[in-house]
ROGU-571951 format. One line per field, with one value per residue (C-alpha): residue in one letter; residue number from 0; x, y, z. Coordinates in pm, whole numbers, plus 50000, padded with zeros to 5 digits. Layout:
! residues N
rest [A|...]
nr [NUM|...]
xx [X|...]
yy [Y|...]
zz [Z|...]
//
This chain:
! residues 283
rest [M|N|R|D|N|I|L|S|T|M|M|K|I|V|Y|D|N|K|H|M|R|C|L|L|E|T|G|E|R|T|N|T|A|A|I|Q|D|D|L|T|A|F|K|L|I|I|G|V|D|K|L|E|E|I|E|L|L|T|A|L|Q|E|V|L|E|N|N|L|I|L|Q|K|Q|D|G|L|S|M|L|N|F|Q|F|E|N|L|I|R|Y|K|A|I|L|E|D|I|T|R|L|D|I|T|F|M|E|Y|R|A|C|Q|E|Y|I|D|V|D|S|L|C|K|I|H|I|D|K|E|G|I|L|A|G|N|A|T|I|T|D|I|K|Y|R|Q|L|K|P|T|N|R|E|F|T|A|C|C|N|E|F|F|I|A|A|L|K|V|A|K|G|L|F|R|G|Q|I|V|Y|A|I|N|I|Y|D|E|L|R|I|R|L|Q|E|M|T|S|Y|Y|I|G|C|N|Y|D|F|R|V|N|I|G|S|N|F|E|Y|L|K|T|Y|L|D|N|E|H|Y|V|K|L|L|E|T|Y|P|S|P|D|R|D|R|M|W|S|E|L|F|N|A|C|M|L|F|R|K|E|G|L|F|V|G|E|M|L|D|Y|E|Y|P|K|E|A|D|R|E|I|V|K|Y|L|R|D|I|W|N|M|Y|T|K]
nr [0|1|2|3|4|5|6|7|8|9|10|11|12|13|14|15|16|17|18|19|20|21|22|23|24|25|26|27|28|29|30|31|32|33|34|35|36|37|38|39|40|41|42|43|44|45|46|47|48|49|50|51|52|53|54|55|56|57|58|59|60|61|62|63|64|65|66|67|68|69|70|71|72|73|74|75|76|77|78|79|80|81|82|83|84|85|86|87|88|89|90|91|92|93|94|95|96|97|98|99|100|101|102|103|104|105|106|107|108|109|110|111|112|113|114|115|116|117|118|119|120|121|122|123|124|125|126|127|128|129|130|131|132|133|134|135|136|137|138|139|140|141|142|143|144|145|146|147|148|149|150|151|152|153|154|155|156|157|158|159|160|161|162|163|164|165|166|167|168|169|170|171|172|173|174|175|176|177|178|179|180|181|182|183|184|185|186|187|188|189|190|191|192|193|194|195|196|197|198|199|200|201|202|203|204|205|206|207|208|209|210|211|212|213|214|215|216|217|218|219|220|221|222|223|224|225|226|227|228|229|230|231|232|233|234|235|236|237|238|239|240|241|242|243|244|245|246|247|248|249|250|251|252|253|254|255|256|257|258|259|260|261|262|263|264|265|266|267|268|269|270|271|272|273|274|275|276|277|278|279|280|281|282]
xx [83253|83146|82889|83107|83374|83154|83172|83548|83611|83391|83574|83911|83784|83661|83983|84194|83986|84071|83729|83533|83497|83276|83098|82759|82530|82158|81866|81796|82159|82187|81844|81888|81512|81509|81581|81947|82028|82182|81872|81939|82051|82343|82238|82543|82590|82920|82986|83192|83351|83171|82924|83125|82929|83180|83468|83265|83142|83493|83619|83364|83453|83590|83250|83021|83207|83028|82677|82371|82165|82271|81982|82004|81748|81595|81635|81628|81326|81352|81038|80918|81258|81349|81719|81764|82124|82278|82354|82198|82232|82074|82266|82227|82570|82680|82604|82255|82358|82148|82342|82203|82472|82407|82668|82586|82773|82962|82814|82466|82559|82501|82148|82084|82224|82003|81697|81785|81809|81937|82235|82576|82908|83180|83425|83447|83783|83709|83597|83320|83005|82800|82658|82344|82408|82206|82128|81753|81446|81275|81238|81085|80805|80441|80344|80015|79798|79652|79275|79312|79519|79266|78976|79160|79233|78863|78745|78991|78908|78535|78589|78808|78553|78283|78517|78608|78239|78179|78462|78333|77976|78092|78327|78633|78850|79190|79047|78892|79218|79417|79176|79165|79537|79451|79187|79431|79688|79427|79332|79698|79728|79431|79580|79904|79707|79529|79860|80000|79708|79760|80134|80131|80296|80622|80663|80803|80567|80804|80807|80606|80406|80633|80605|80225|80203|80424|80174|79838|79675|79640|79266|79308|79601|79403|79116|79365|79495|79137|79110|79382|79242|79227|79143|78823|78526|78306|78591|78676|78328|78384|78727|78583|78322|78584|78798|78507|78427|78789|78832|78520|78646|78986|78855|78604|78876|79128|78865|78768|79131|79238|78910|78859|78522|78486|78240|77977|77697|77912|78037|77684|77535|77825|77841|77463|77506|77785|77546|77283|77529|77632|77264|77223|77540|77417|77076]
yy [25221|25422|25239|25303|25077|24789|24576|24622|24541|24232|24115|24153|23958|23672|23665|23651|23393|23034|22903|23146|23019|23273|23607|23657|23958|23987|24216|24572|24664|24410|24491|24758|24813|24914|25256|25293|25532|25544|25375|25057|24768|24533|24171|23946|23568|23410|23049|22870|22531|22492|22693|22797|23097|23250|23219|23370|23667|23727|23740|24016|24220|24505|24547|24470|24611|24948|24821|24978|24660|24301|24058|23687|23565|23224|23067|23224|23212|23250|23195|22845|22741|22747|22734|22626|22512|22857|23143|23480|23822|24157|24460|24836|24994|25316|25521|25356|25134|24815|24494|24144|23874|23504|23234|22930|22609|22649|22330|22485|22810|22684|22578|22925|23097|22879|22997|23365|23543|23860|23679|23811|23636|23868|23598|23225|23089|22744|22880|22624|22828|22905|23255|23391|23487|23803|23961|24013|24011|23747|23497|23767|23844|23789|23428|23326|23201|22854|22816|22700|23008|23239|23075|23085|23454|23525|23311|23459|23814|23775|23587|23876|24132|23980|23983|24349|24442|24258|24453|24785|24713|24621|24916|24687|24918|24759|24416|24555|24717|24399|24186|24453|24392|24034|24160|24413|24140|23945|24261|24324|23965|24013|24342|24160|23899|24186|24346|24009|23954|24298|24244|23873|23792|23957|24219|24233|24406|24369|24133|24387|24522|24829|24858|24841|25209|25152|24916|25072|25370|25668|25626|25261|25342|25617|25372|25126|25393|25468|25114|25162|25174|25464|25446|25642|25405|25577|25605|25239|25144|25343|25188|24840|24894|25054|24743|24515|24709|24714|24344|24267|24464|24297|23951|23951|24063|23802|23527|23612|23637|23309|23123|23088|23118|23430|23372|23620|23492|23488|23838|23971|23814|23901|24265|24287|24150|24402|24680|24540|24550|24903|25011|24874|25057|25393|25377]
zz [57985|57679|57465|57158|57309|57423|57110|57059|57425|57406|57095|57270|57573|57354|57154|57472|57661|57570|57683|57463|57106|56930|56962|56797|56787|56719|56792|56687|56625|56342|56199|55932|55929|56298|56449|56542|56825|57172|57315|57115|57334|57269|57242|57239|57249|57350|57258|57524|57588|57919|58123|58431|58553|58796|58549|58268|58472|58599|58240|58167|58475|58264|58100|58393|58696|58691|58625|58783|58738|58669|58641|58563|58309|58246|57903|57560|57330|56955|56748|56843|56977|57345|57432|57793|57848|57879|58117|58041|58202|58134|58255|58266|58265|58428|58116|58096|57806|57803|57754|57706|57725|57676|57734|57521|57457|57131|56989|57012|56835|56480|56571|56709|56398|56179|56371|56409|56072|56245|56399|56291|56356|56486|56595|56529|56643|56502|56167|56131|56194|55885|55909|55748|55386|55447|55784|55767|55991|55775|56060|56282|56039|56122|56064|55912|56200|56191|56202|56562|56657|56490|56673|57007|56961|56901|57192|57442|57332|57401|57726|57845|57724|57947|58246|58184|58173|58501|58666|58534|58643|58994|59020|59038|58829|58900|58814|58494|58386|58452|58250|57980|57933|57833|57592|57444|57375|57180|56989|56905|56785|56553|56434|56354|56155|55976|55883|55778|55540|55388|55336|55244|55579|55473|55746|56099|56343|56641|56936|57137|56842|56822|56443|56416|56323|56019|55858|55950|55785|56018|56076|56172|56399|56577|56633|56782|57022|57123|57263|57524|57878|58118|58490|58427|58453|58193|57945|57991|57876|57554|57510|57556|57284|57057|57103|57016|56698|56583|56663|56460|56160|56165|56248|55963|55721|55839|55835|55476|55357|55517|55468|55843|56017|56229|56521|56404|56626|56940|56856|56805|57117|57347|57233|57282|57635|57702|57601|57834|58122|58022|58020|58373|58476|58340|58508]
//
């Protein structure tokens, strides 16, 4: 099926099926601030009377029959809400179109719309769902961290940094890279807090940090890229120290802006210890 026909076909299916009550859409396609191209996935939600999996998949046969991949997913997360009583599938169709379809009980759809500011109503047979007055990414924007979240981010970053150094010193490169991924997530969290402080927590940096570049000056962004790990042991040491310096810069700024205490002593002593380990490694 051509991707241009997916939405119209889905609308016809919902209209014709007596057990389907509404068709909602969310994600990048409804976000006017996001890039729109043929790589953009469809993210659709169908409100139903009852969750009968075989019947529902059979009804979508016209759309899904020529899929390359059809994978069942668990649950649906949206901000701090977790929707569990649903059936969700992700598919890659024959023309490589990505399709995310969630079947949700109709009575739960209003709650979902209230949480998801990007949710758009295409069909509501009952005419009782209240849509968002404006389709916007406001509920996807970076939230101000609590003091506890800020402290946890700092603590977990430095714990991971010590474990990365141990792996590098011992020559356990795969271990070091895997732990570095944990460190990088904490760094990206701090970067998101940094951006939030600079933009009064009014911007959406993306669920996977895809919009970071938009809100960082070029020098800062280049320094962030310099923290990404390579399998080269010597380069990983440099990347680890680059990450620590960038985390310190951002953490101090965020702490000052939000009146939170950045762990200066822990930072200083741990980075000094990392340098001691590095000196032993280079001898």
